[in-house]
gemmi code that builds the backbone of each chain (N, CA, C; Angstrom):
import gemmi

chains = {
    "A": [
        ("GLY", (36.294, 12.077, 52.012), (36.552, 10.694, 52.395), (35.830, 9.727, 51.489)),
        ("GLN", (36.071, 8.449, 51.681), (35.466, 7.424, 50.844), (33.958, 7.404, 51.019)),
        ("GLN", (33.232, 7.213, 49.922), (31.787, 7.117, 50.002), (31.313, 6.144, 48.945)),
        ("LEU", (30.228, 5.463, 49.257), (29.678, 4.490, 48.336), (28.672, 5.168, 47.414)),
        ("ASN", (28.605, 4.697, 46.164), (27.654, 5.249, 45.201), (26.353, 4.478, 45.286)),
        ("GLN", (25.286, 5.192, 45.556), (23.995, 4.563, 45.747), (23.037, 5.090, 44.685)),
        ("SER", (22.210, 4.214, 44.132), (21.240, 4.657, 43.136), (19.952, 3.860, 43.272)),
        ("PRO", (18.799, 4.455, 42.896), (18.709, 5.839, 42.439), (18.822, 6.820, 43.595)),
        ("GLN", (18.938, 8.077, 43.288), (19.037, 9.103, 44.323), (17.696, 9.288, 45.017)),
        ("SER", (16.598, 9.146, 44.232), (15.260, 9.268, 44.803), (14.284, 8.437, 43.981)),
        ("MET", (13.193, 8.058, 44.634), (12.158, 7.266, 43.974), (10.798, 7.729, 44.479)),
        ("PHE", (9.879, 7.880, 43.551), (8.510, 8.267, 43.898), (7.588, 7.196, 43.334)),
        ("ILE", (6.955, 6.437, 44.213), (6.201, 5.271, 43.755), (4.814, 5.269, 44.374)),
        ("GLN", (3.978, 4.394, 43.839), (2.632, 4.198, 44.381), (2.681, 3.076, 45.418)),
        ("GLU", (1.814, 3.201, 46.399), (1.690, 2.139, 47.402), (1.436, 0.805, 46.707)),
        ("GLY", (2.099, -0.236, 47.176), (1.922, -1.565, 46.597), (2.996, -1.949, 45.597)),
        ("GLU", (3.705, -0.960, 45.088), (4.776, -1.260, 44.111), (6.000, -1.838, 44.829)),
        ("ASP", (6.806, -2.545, 44.060), (8.083, -3.032, 44.571), (9.176, -1.993, 44.273)),
        ("VAL", (10.205, -1.998, 45.094), (11.276, -1.007, 44.988), (12.613, -1.732, 44.976)),
        ("SER", (13.540, -1.217, 44.193), (14.886, -1.786, 44.201), (15.914, -0.667, 44.191)),
        ("MET", (16.924, -0.779, 45.016), (18.000, 0.205, 45.051), (19.323, -0.538, 45.215)),
        ("ASN", (20.413, 0.080, 44.730), (21.677, -0.619, 44.862), (22.814, 0.320, 45.228)),
        ("CYS", (23.912, -0.306, 45.547), (25.059, 0.405, 46.096), (26.315, -0.222, 45.516)),
        ("THR", (27.253, 0.605, 45.062), (28.501, 0.078, 44.517), (29.686, 0.805, 45.131)),
        ("SER", (30.796, 0.085, 45.137), (32.012, 0.627, 45.730), (33.207, 0.233, 44.885)),
        ("SER", (34.258, 1.023, 44.966), (35.502, 0.655, 44.298), (36.330, -0.277, 45.191)),
        ("SER", (35.936, -0.370, 46.464), (36.661, -1.218, 47.421), (35.789, -2.390, 47.830)),
        ("ILE", (36.420, -3.465, 48.287), (35.651, -4.606, 48.789), (35.338, -4.402, 50.266)),
        ("PHE", (34.244, -5.007, 50.689), (33.861, -4.965, 52.094), (33.605, -6.379, 52.604)),
        ("ASN", (33.751, -6.546, 53.896), (33.449, -7.838, 54.517), (32.005, -7.927, 54.974)),
        ("THR", (31.384, -6.779, 55.197), (29.989, -6.719, 55.626), (29.303, -5.588, 54.880)),
        ("TRP", (28.079, -5.864, 54.425), (27.236, -4.808, 53.861), (26.013, -4.664, 54.776)),
        ("LEU", (25.609, -3.412, 55.013), (24.453, -3.172, 55.868), (23.543, -2.164, 55.189)),
        ("TRP", (22.261, -2.269, 55.513), (21.280, -1.306, 55.012), (20.580, -0.672, 56.206)),
        ("TYR", (20.498, 0.662, 56.175), (19.856, 1.436, 57.229), (18.727, 2.262, 56.625)),
        ("LYS", (17.753, 2.592, 57.476), (16.691, 3.530, 57.086), (16.701, 4.697, 58.069)),
        ("GLN", (16.563, 5.896, 57.524), (16.527, 7.085, 58.365), (15.246, 7.855, 58.111)),
        ("ASP", (14.462, 8.063, 59.153), (13.267, 8.905, 59.080), (13.676, 10.342, 59.396)),
        ("PRO", (12.892, 11.320, 58.933), (13.250, 12.732, 59.177), (13.440, 13.023, 60.657)),
        ("GLY", (14.560, 13.662, 60.986), (14.810, 14.058, 62.364), (15.223, 12.930, 63.283)),
        ("GLU", (15.474, 11.749, 62.727), (15.817, 10.596, 63.549), (17.192, 10.064, 63.145)),
        ("GLY", (17.687, 9.117, 63.947), (18.929, 8.453, 63.589), (18.679, 7.265, 62.682)),
        ("PRO", (19.713, 6.788, 61.994), (19.550, 5.617, 61.126), (19.228, 4.367, 61.955)),
        ("VAL", (18.367, 3.535, 61.394), (17.978, 2.281, 62.038), (18.427, 1.127, 61.162)),
        ("LEU", (19.098, 0.158, 61.753), (19.608, -0.983, 61.002), (18.465, -1.867, 60.527)),
        ("LEU", (18.455, -2.169, 59.214), (17.425, -3.026, 58.624), (17.942, -4.441, 58.406)),
        ("ILE", (19.073, -4.525, 57.734), (19.614, -5.839, 57.340), (21.132, -5.759, 57.346)),
        ("ALA", (21.787, -6.850, 57.768), (23.241, -6.963, 57.698), (23.591, -8.229, 56.918)),
        ("LEU", (24.593, -8.137, 56.054), (25.013, -9.255, 55.194), (26.492, -9.499, 55.426)),
        ("TYR", (26.877, -10.765, 55.622), (28.237, -11.068, 56.058), (29.070, -11.858, 55.058)),
        ("LYS", (28.399, -12.391, 54.023), (29.119, -13.289, 53.133), (28.802, -12.960, 51.682)),
        ("ALA", (29.817, -12.966, 50.823), (29.606, -12.704, 49.404), (28.577, -13.685, 48.847)),
        ("GLY", (27.601, -13.140, 48.108), (26.536, -13.958, 47.533), (25.345, -14.157, 48.443)),
        ("GLU", (25.471, -13.785, 49.699), (24.396, -14.003, 50.672), (23.154, -13.203, 50.306)),
        ("LEU", (22.003, -13.848, 50.442), (20.704, -13.215, 50.217), (19.936, -13.329, 51.528)),
        ("THR", (19.509, -12.194, 52.068), (18.860, -12.186, 53.385), (17.555, -11.415, 53.316)),
        ("SER", (16.540, -11.908, 54.011), (15.247, -11.223, 54.048), (14.899, -10.819, 55.469)),
        ("ASN", (14.147, -9.712, 55.552), (13.620, -9.236, 56.824), (12.229, -8.690, 56.520)),
        ("GLY", (11.214, -9.565, 56.637), (9.858, -9.155, 56.264), (9.773, -8.904, 54.769)),
        ("ARG", (9.345, -7.691, 54.407), (9.212, -7.339, 52.981), (10.529, -6.892, 52.354)),
        ("LEU", (11.575, -6.868, 53.148), (12.888, -6.427, 52.661), (13.758, -7.632, 52.318)),
        ("THR", (14.454, -7.526, 51.196), (15.424, -8.535, 50.799), (16.683, -7.823, 50.349)),
        ("ALA", (17.830, -8.304, 50.804), (19.089, -7.675, 50.418), (20.079, -8.753, 50.009)),
        ("GLN", (20.994, -8.381, 49.120), (22.029, -9.320, 48.686), (23.403, -8.689, 48.752)),
        ("PHE", (24.364, -9.492, 49.128), (25.779, -9.123, 49.183), (26.380, -9.593, 47.858)),
        ("GLY", (26.861, -8.669, 47.027), (27.356, -9.033, 45.707), (28.559, -9.974, 45.752)),
        ("ILE", (28.674, -10.795, 44.732), (29.742, -11.792, 44.643), (31.124, -11.144, 44.657)),
        ("THR", (31.233, -9.984, 44.033), (32.538, -9.298, 43.975), (32.889, -8.609, 45.294)),
        ("ARG", (31.936, -8.568, 46.232), (32.066, -7.874, 47.521), (32.127, -6.359, 47.360)),
        ("LYS", (31.808, -5.887, 46.150), (31.865, -4.449, 45.909), (30.481, -3.847, 45.694)),
        ("ASP", (29.434, -4.642, 45.880), (28.105, -4.089, 45.672), (27.054, -4.849, 46.476)),
        ("SER", (25.892, -4.187, 46.622), (24.778, -4.793, 47.332), (23.495, -4.165, 46.811)),
        ("PHE", (22.397, -4.903, 46.889), (21.118, -4.293, 46.562), (20.107, -4.567, 47.662)),
        ("LEU", (19.082, -3.705, 47.689), (17.973, -3.844, 48.635), (16.672, -3.783, 47.846)),
        ("ASN", (15.808, -4.748, 48.064), (14.470, -4.737, 47.470), (13.437, -4.595, 48.573)),
        ("ILE", (12.404, -3.817, 48.303), (11.254, -3.706, 49.200), (10.038, -4.119, 48.389)),
        ("SER", (9.326, -5.103, 48.847), (8.152, -5.554, 48.105), (6.889, -4.943, 48.701)),
        ("ALA", (5.904, -4.741, 47.832), (4.580, -4.258, 48.244), (4.693, -3.071, 49.192)),
        ("SER", (5.268, -1.983, 48.704), (5.560, -0.823, 49.555), (4.296, -0.272, 50.213)),
        ("ILE", (4.496, 0.278, 51.409), (3.425, 0.915, 52.170), (3.878, 2.323, 52.553)),
        ("PRO", (2.950, 3.203, 52.922), (3.330, 4.598, 53.224), (4.431, 4.740, 54.272)),
        ("SER", (4.476, 3.859, 55.250), (5.501, 3.998, 56.304), (6.902, 3.590, 55.817)),
        ("ASP", (7.012, 3.125, 54.593), (8.341, 2.856, 54.022), (9.056, 4.149, 53.630)),
        ("VAL", (8.350, 5.253, 53.645), (8.939, 6.549, 53.301), (10.129, 6.844, 54.194)),
        ("GLY", (11.199, 7.335, 53.571), (12.389, 7.683, 54.339), (13.603, 7.662, 53.429)),
        ("ILE", (14.762, 7.779, 54.041), (16.006, 7.699, 53.275), (16.690, 6.386, 53.634)),
        ("TYR", (17.074, 5.645, 52.618), (17.731, 4.359, 52.802), (19.214, 4.520, 52.478)),
        ("PHE", (20.034, 4.062, 53.407), (21.477, 4.138, 53.229), (22.080, 2.744, 53.228)),
        ("CYS", (22.969, 2.497, 52.276), (23.800, 1.311, 52.372), (25.058, 1.694, 53.148)),
        ("ALA", (25.725, 0.707, 53.697), (26.973, 0.960, 54.415), (27.865, -0.261, 54.280)),
        ("GLY", (29.149, -0.007, 54.098), (30.117, -1.089, 53.989), (31.059, -1.074, 55.178)),
        ("PHE", (31.458, -2.273, 55.595), (32.345, -2.410, 56.750), (33.448, -3.375, 56.387)),
        ("TYR", (34.687, -2.965, 56.626), (35.801, -3.855, 56.294), (36.344, -4.561, 57.523)),
        ("GLY", (36.371, -3.852, 58.634), (36.938, -4.443, 59.844), (38.442, -4.279, 59.895)),
        ("GLY", (39.086, -4.980, 60.778), (40.534, -4.880, 60.925), (40.920, -3.487, 61.350)),
        ("ALA", (41.956, -2.939, 60.727), (42.407, -1.597, 61.071), (41.399, -0.538, 60.622)),
        ("THR", (40.594, -0.860, 59.617), (39.604, 0.094, 59.097), (38.251, -0.216, 59.728)),
        ("ASN", (38.160, -0.100, 60.996), (37.014, -0.586, 61.753), (35.914, 0.465, 61.822)),
        ("LYS", (35.384, 0.842, 60.668), (34.341, 1.859, 60.640), (33.412, 1.603, 59.465)),
        ("LEU", (32.179, 2.117, 59.582), (31.206, 2.018, 58.506), (31.400, 3.165, 57.538)),
        ("ILE", (31.368, 2.828, 56.243), (31.364, 3.852, 55.199), (29.961, 3.864, 54.611)),
        ("PHE", (29.334, 5.035, 54.549), (27.945, 5.122, 54.123), (27.799, 5.527, 52.670)),
        ("GLY", (26.704, 5.054, 52.081), (26.328, 5.478, 50.745), (25.687, 6.849, 50.767)),
        ("THR", (25.368, 7.323, 49.577), (24.836, 8.675, 49.409), (23.342, 8.758, 49.702)),
        ("GLY", (22.694, 7.617, 49.831), (21.294, 7.592, 50.243), (20.322, 7.555, 49.076)),
        ("THR", (19.176, 6.903, 49.300), (18.060, 6.883, 48.345), (16.825, 7.348, 49.072)),
        ("LEU", (16.249, 8.443, 48.599), (15.016, 8.966, 49.190), (13.828, 8.246, 48.561)),
        ("LEU", (13.013, 7.636, 49.409), (11.834, 6.914, 48.923), (10.572, 7.642, 49.363)),
        ("ALA", (9.736, 7.962, 48.393), (8.424, 8.553, 48.681), (7.360, 7.593, 48.161)),
        ("VAL", (6.375, 7.301, 48.984), (5.318, 6.356, 48.625), (3.981, 7.075, 48.678)),
        ("GLN", (3.299, 7.094, 47.545), (1.995, 7.748, 47.485), (0.899, 6.729, 47.770)),
        ("PRO", (0.034, 7.038, 48.757), (-1.044, 6.083, 49.090), (-2.007, 5.911, 47.916)),
    ],
    "B": [
        ("ASN", (14.926, 2.856, 78.417), (15.392, 2.798, 77.040), (16.849, 2.375, 77.021)),
        ("ALA", (17.128, 1.212, 76.437), (18.477, 0.690, 76.450), (19.253, 1.086, 75.218)),
        ("GLY", (18.732, 2.001, 74.411), (19.397, 2.404, 73.184), (20.493, 3.413, 73.424)),
        ("VAL", (21.104, 3.868, 72.324), (22.130, 4.897, 72.390), (21.462, 6.228, 72.733)),
        ("MET", (21.954, 6.883, 73.756), (21.347, 8.138, 74.218), (22.275, 9.305, 73.896)),
        ("GLN", (21.717, 10.289, 73.216), (22.486, 11.484, 72.903), (21.810, 12.709, 73.494)),
        ("ASN", (22.609, 13.629, 73.963), (22.055, 14.920, 74.375), (23.096, 16.011, 74.240)),
        ("PRO", (22.657, 17.238, 73.975), (21.252, 17.589, 73.775), (20.762, 17.167, 72.385)),
        ("ARG", (19.464, 17.120, 72.180), (18.932, 16.821, 70.849), (19.117, 18.012, 69.919)),
        ("HIS", (19.006, 19.201, 70.485), (19.181, 20.428, 69.700), (20.048, 21.385, 70.501)),
        ("LEU", (20.964, 22.044, 69.782), (21.871, 22.974, 70.430), (22.084, 24.159, 69.505)),
        ("VAL", (21.924, 25.346, 70.051), (22.156, 26.569, 69.268), (23.332, 27.293, 69.893)),
        ("ARG", (24.290, 27.655, 69.063), (25.459, 28.378, 69.530), (25.738, 29.535, 68.585)),
        ("ARG", (26.346, 30.578, 69.139), (26.820, 31.698, 68.318), (28.254, 31.391, 67.894)),
        ("ARG", (28.641, 31.989, 66.784), (30.002, 31.797, 66.292), (31.005, 32.113, 67.395)),
        ("GLY", (31.988, 31.240, 67.536), (33.036, 31.446, 68.532), (32.797, 30.737, 69.850)),
        ("GLN", (31.564, 30.275, 70.075), (31.273, 29.552, 71.317), (31.700, 28.084, 71.191)),
        ("GLU", (31.560, 27.373, 72.280), (31.899, 25.952, 72.299), (30.624, 25.119, 72.303)),
        ("ALA", (30.690, 23.989, 71.594), (29.583, 23.024, 71.613), (30.099, 21.714, 72.199)),
        ("ARG", (29.291, 21.154, 73.086), (29.680, 19.899, 73.728), (28.516, 18.924, 73.584)),
        ("LEU", (28.771, 17.818, 72.898), (27.728, 16.833, 72.628), (28.070, 15.540, 73.369)),
        ("ARG", (27.031, 14.927, 73.961), (27.266, 13.753, 74.790), (26.595, 12.518, 74.211)),
        ("CYS", (27.201, 11.382, 74.469), (26.671, 10.116, 73.966), (26.909, 9.014, 74.975)),
        ("SER", (25.819, 8.354, 75.375), (25.936, 7.160, 76.213), (25.626, 5.953, 75.343)),
        ("PRO", (26.572, 5.029, 75.202), (26.337, 3.883, 74.317), (25.314, 2.924, 74.896)),
        ("MET", (24.903, 1.995, 74.061), (24.007, 0.944, 74.532), (24.708, 0.155, 75.632)),
        ("LYS", (23.905, -0.402, 76.522), (24.451, -1.185, 77.620), (25.241, -2.356, 77.054)),
        ("GLY", (26.461, -2.517, 77.557), (27.277, -3.628, 77.095), (28.162, -3.300, 75.906)),
        ("HIS", (27.981, -2.102, 75.334), (28.791, -1.689, 74.186), (29.969, -0.841, 74.668)),
        ("SER", (31.152, -1.173, 74.153), (32.335, -0.417, 74.566), (32.987, 0.319, 73.399)),
        ("HIS", (32.333, 0.286, 72.220), (32.866, 0.948, 71.038), (31.909, 2.074, 70.659)),
        ("VAL", (32.450, 3.265, 70.475), (31.642, 4.434, 70.145), (32.172, 5.102, 68.882)),
        ("TYR", (31.253, 5.508, 68.033), (31.589, 6.186, 66.781), (30.809, 7.499, 66.731)),
        ("TRP", (31.431, 8.505, 66.150), (30.725, 9.763, 65.880), (30.707, 9.993, 64.373)),
        ("TYR", (29.523, 10.382, 63.882), (29.338, 10.702, 62.470), (28.702, 12.084, 62.364)),
        ("ARG", (28.967, 12.750, 61.263), (28.353, 14.061, 60.992), (27.509, 13.954, 59.728)),
        ("GLN", (26.351, 14.583, 59.751), (25.464, 14.593, 58.591), (25.057, 16.018, 58.283)),
        ("LEU", (25.471, 16.495, 57.123), (25.030, 17.796, 56.652), (23.664, 17.639, 55.994)),
        ("PRO", (22.871, 18.718, 55.915), (21.550, 18.621, 55.295), (21.620, 18.006, 53.901)),
        ("GLU", (20.716, 17.100, 53.617), (20.591, 16.451, 52.300), (21.803, 15.576, 51.958)),
        ("GLU", (22.602, 15.211, 52.935), (23.782, 14.386, 52.640), (23.804, 13.124, 53.496)),
        ("GLY", (24.747, 12.247, 53.179), (24.915, 11.021, 53.954), (25.741, 11.263, 55.200)),
        ("LEU", (26.023, 10.191, 55.907), (26.773, 10.276, 57.157), (28.268, 10.127, 56.886)),
        ("LYS", (29.025, 11.043, 57.455), (30.473, 11.017, 57.274), (31.146, 10.655, 58.597)),
        ("PHE", (32.007, 9.645, 58.558), (32.716, 9.195, 59.746), (33.625, 10.302, 60.299)),
        ("MET", (33.612, 10.426, 61.613), (34.506, 11.389, 62.253), (35.563, 10.673, 63.101)),
        ("VAL", (35.094, 9.879, 64.082), (36.038, 9.307, 65.036), (35.470, 8.022, 65.615)),
        ("TYR", (36.398, 7.120, 65.987), (36.035, 5.836, 66.590), (36.822, 5.717, 67.888)),
        ("LEU", (36.100, 5.449, 68.978), (36.748, 5.382, 70.280), (36.358, 4.101, 71.010)),
        ("GLN", (37.275, 3.614, 71.805), (36.951, 2.641, 72.843), (37.265, 3.323, 74.174)),
        ("LYS", (36.903, 2.676, 75.238), (37.076, 3.309, 76.552), (38.506, 3.834, 76.726)),
        ("GLU", (38.610, 5.125, 76.934), (39.870, 5.830, 77.212), (40.843, 5.843, 76.037)),
        ("ASN", (40.409, 5.389, 74.869), (41.314, 5.367, 73.719), (40.626, 5.883, 72.463)),
        ("ILE", (41.343, 6.694, 71.715), (40.910, 7.067, 70.371), (41.553, 6.086, 69.410)),
        ("ILE", (40.720, 5.326, 68.697), (41.245, 4.297, 67.808), (41.487, 4.847, 66.403)),
        ("ASP", (40.557, 5.650, 65.920), (40.662, 6.185, 64.555), (39.997, 7.550, 64.529)),
        ("GLU", (40.764, 8.573, 64.299), (40.191, 9.923, 64.216), (40.436, 10.519, 62.837)),
        ("SER", (40.518, 9.661, 61.841), (40.854, 10.107, 60.493), (39.803, 11.031, 59.878)),
        ("GLY", (38.577, 11.025, 60.402), (37.529, 11.876, 59.851), (37.332, 13.172, 60.614)),
        ("MET", (38.114, 13.377, 61.623), (37.968, 14.587, 62.450), (38.762, 15.736, 61.837)),
        ("PRO", (38.143, 16.915, 61.754), (38.940, 18.091, 61.381), (40.103, 18.244, 62.348)),
        ("LYS", (41.212, 18.715, 61.817), (42.441, 18.761, 62.636), (42.358, 19.790, 63.747)),
        ("GLU", (41.577, 20.832, 63.538), (41.494, 21.898, 64.544), (40.082, 21.995, 65.086)),
        ("ARG", (39.968, 22.424, 66.294), (38.725, 22.791, 66.993), (37.880, 21.592, 67.425)),
        ("PHE", (38.086, 20.432, 66.844), (37.278, 19.258, 67.187), (38.094, 18.296, 68.051)),
        ("SER", (37.441, 17.744, 69.080), (38.077, 16.714, 69.880), (37.011, 15.776, 70.402)),
        ("ALA", (37.424, 14.558, 70.736), (36.487, 13.577, 71.260), (37.163, 12.777, 72.347)),
        ("GLU", (36.342, 12.332, 73.302), (36.863, 11.482, 74.356), (35.799, 10.491, 74.765)),
        ("PHE", (36.254, 9.396, 75.356), (35.352, 8.384, 75.888), (36.010, 7.905, 77.182)),
        ("PRO", (35.712, 8.603, 78.291), (36.408, 8.301, 79.535), (35.972, 6.956, 80.124)),
        ("LYS", (36.742, 6.534, 81.103), (36.455, 5.261, 81.761), (35.041, 5.270, 82.357)),
        ("GLU", (34.677, 6.392, 82.949), (33.334, 6.541, 83.495), (32.629, 7.674, 82.772)),
        ("GLY", (31.367, 7.486, 82.464), (30.601, 8.574, 81.861), (30.496, 8.470, 80.359)),
        ("PRO", (29.785, 9.427, 79.772), (29.508, 9.345, 78.337), (30.698, 9.746, 77.481)),
        ("SER", (30.593, 9.454, 76.206), (31.550, 9.985, 75.239), (31.172, 11.441, 74.957)),
        ("ILE", (32.163, 12.279, 74.750), (31.932, 13.693, 74.494), (32.577, 14.077, 73.160)),
        ("LEU", (31.811, 14.762, 72.332), (32.374, 15.399, 71.128), (32.362, 16.896, 71.393)),
        ("ARG", (33.527, 17.496, 71.317), (33.673, 18.908, 71.677), (34.102, 19.699, 70.445)),
        ("ILE", (33.392, 20.777, 70.186), (33.737, 21.653, 69.064), (34.001, 23.039, 69.643)),
        ("GLN", (35.225, 23.481, 69.513), (35.585, 24.798, 70.035), (35.435, 25.860, 68.934)),
        ("GLN", (35.138, 27.081, 69.371), (35.067, 28.233, 68.461), (34.250, 27.897, 67.214)),
        ("VAL", (33.002, 27.512, 67.425), (32.173, 27.043, 66.317), (32.028, 28.103, 65.232)),
        ("VAL", (31.894, 27.600, 64.003), (31.629, 28.445, 62.833), (30.346, 27.936, 62.183)),
        ("ARG", (29.795, 28.749, 61.261), (28.503, 28.397, 60.656), (28.564, 27.036, 59.960)),
        ("GLY", (29.718, 26.727, 59.385), (29.862, 25.456, 58.675), (29.810, 24.232, 59.568)),
        ("ASP", (29.849, 24.448, 60.891), (29.737, 23.316, 61.820), (28.285, 22.909, 62.027)),
        ("SER", (27.349, 23.714, 61.544), (25.923, 23.385, 61.678), (25.633, 22.069, 60.961)),
        ("ALA", (25.140, 21.111, 61.708), (24.919, 19.772, 61.154), (24.250, 18.925, 62.232)),
        ("ALA", (23.871, 17.704, 61.825), (23.429, 16.702, 62.807), (24.621, 15.811, 63.119)),
        ("TYR", (24.868, 15.608, 64.397), (25.982, 14.765, 64.835), (25.382, 13.512, 65.464)),
        ("PHE", (25.749, 12.374, 64.880), (25.208, 11.106, 65.356), (26.290, 10.290, 66.045)),
        ("CYS", (25.883, 9.690, 67.136), (26.740, 8.759, 67.840), (26.203, 7.357, 67.586)),
        ("ALA", (27.101, 6.397, 67.456), (26.703, 5.002, 67.312), (27.574, 4.163, 68.228)),
        ("SER", (27.042, 3.022, 68.650), (27.843, 2.131, 69.474), (27.757, 0.705, 68.949)),
        ("SER", (28.733, -0.087, 69.318), (28.730, -1.501, 68.942), (29.431, -2.308, 70.024)),
        ("GLN", (29.216, -3.606, 69.958), (29.893, -4.502, 70.895), (31.329, -4.774, 70.468)),
        ("GLY", (31.647, -4.416, 69.198), (32.926, -4.827, 68.637), (32.757, -6.198, 68.018)),
        ("GLY", (33.815, -6.914, 67.847), (33.728, -8.261, 67.284), (33.746, -8.296, 65.781)),
        ("GLY", (33.848, -7.102, 65.159), (34.045, -7.080, 63.716), (32.828, -7.309, 62.865)),
        ("THR", (31.602, -7.169, 63.417), (30.414, -7.386, 62.576), (30.023, -6.139, 61.800)),
        ("GLY", (30.440, -4.993, 62.279), (30.037, -3.750, 61.615), (28.649, -3.288, 61.992)),
        ("GLU", (27.971, -3.992, 62.877), (26.610, -3.587, 63.236), (26.678, -2.449, 64.252)),
        ("LEU", (26.400, -1.257, 63.781), (26.385, -0.082, 64.626), (24.955, 0.324, 64.907)),
        ("PHE", (24.700, 0.736, 66.139), (23.381, 1.195, 66.540), (23.481, 2.678, 66.865)),
        ("PHE", (22.609, 3.444, 66.211), (22.714, 4.893, 66.264), (21.763, 5.511, 67.275)),
        ("GLY", (22.192, 6.666, 67.803), (21.311, 7.489, 68.600), (20.461, 8.380, 67.725)),
        ("GLU", (19.641, 9.215, 68.359), (18.732, 10.099, 67.645), (19.437, 11.321, 67.051)),
        ("GLY", (20.656, 11.559, 67.483), (21.410, 12.673, 66.931), (21.305, 13.946, 67.759)),
        ("SER", (22.300, 14.785, 67.609), (22.299, 16.130, 68.185), (22.411, 17.117, 67.038)),
        ("ARG", (21.441, 18.026, 66.958), (21.428, 18.975, 65.850), (21.980, 20.313, 66.310)),
        ("LEU", (23.133, 20.646, 65.761), (23.816, 21.883, 66.126), (23.510, 22.949, 65.092)),
        ("THR", (23.073, 24.096, 65.577), (22.859, 25.267, 64.723), (23.762, 26.376, 65.212)),
        ("VAL", (24.584, 26.901, 64.318), (25.480, 27.998, 64.666), (24.959, 29.279, 64.021)),
        ("LEU", (24.677, 30.259, 64.876), (24.112, 31.517, 64.366), (25.207, 32.483, 63.931)),
    ],
}
model = gemmi.Model(1)
for chain_id, residues in chains.items():
    chain = gemmi.Chain(chain_id)
    for i, (resn, *xyz) in enumerate(residues, 1):
        res = gemmi.Residue()
        res.name, res.seqid = resn, gemmi.SeqId(i, " ")
        for name, pos in zip(("N", "CA", "C"), xyz):
            atom = gemmi.Atom()
            atom.name, atom.element = name, gemmi.Element(name[0])
            atom.pos, atom.b_iso = gemmi.Position(*pos), 0.0
            res.add_atom(atom)
        chain.add_residue(res)
    model.add_chain(chain)
structure = gemmi.Structure()
structure.add_model(model)
structure.setup_entities()
């Protein structure tokens, strides 16, 4: 099935560093969302973006909805150990295609 | 806890047995989605249901898998005659609808087929 391309696949950083990851699609979406998944847990919604060009922040997280509606990025500033996990982007079109399509995920490891 | 509730959290079945996974959506949510996650992979859409209706089952295998969301009670994902390849984490998510795409996920049910 359809899947979004997410990069990088993994990141290993030092505590305090900033992180950037992005997601691209061949299809346009009306909503872009970013989720975080901890081991053994379900994905937790971090940020939702509804409009092309929109830039939204949630604490140390900032995400943008690309102008073409085919991409999005997520930045995490001043990373801390609890940021460790897998980050997934997800696209939503709505209408008849009323489901989330998930990216391939970015594994983030933060060394104290 | 007003979140999405899934049970069981862990389920072990032998090949050929049936697996039944349950999901109670968040209070006030009438839209339920099931996703499957294989180890080291992302979440793959399986089925989207509203009360008593299957809206989109394009991600469901054609055989052995079925889902329902009855008027009363939880949504059920049923896997008949399980095989080793069915071993995965199955996540349920719910939403209010309205076209925002904001889905809230449960903790998942981890199926292991021996």
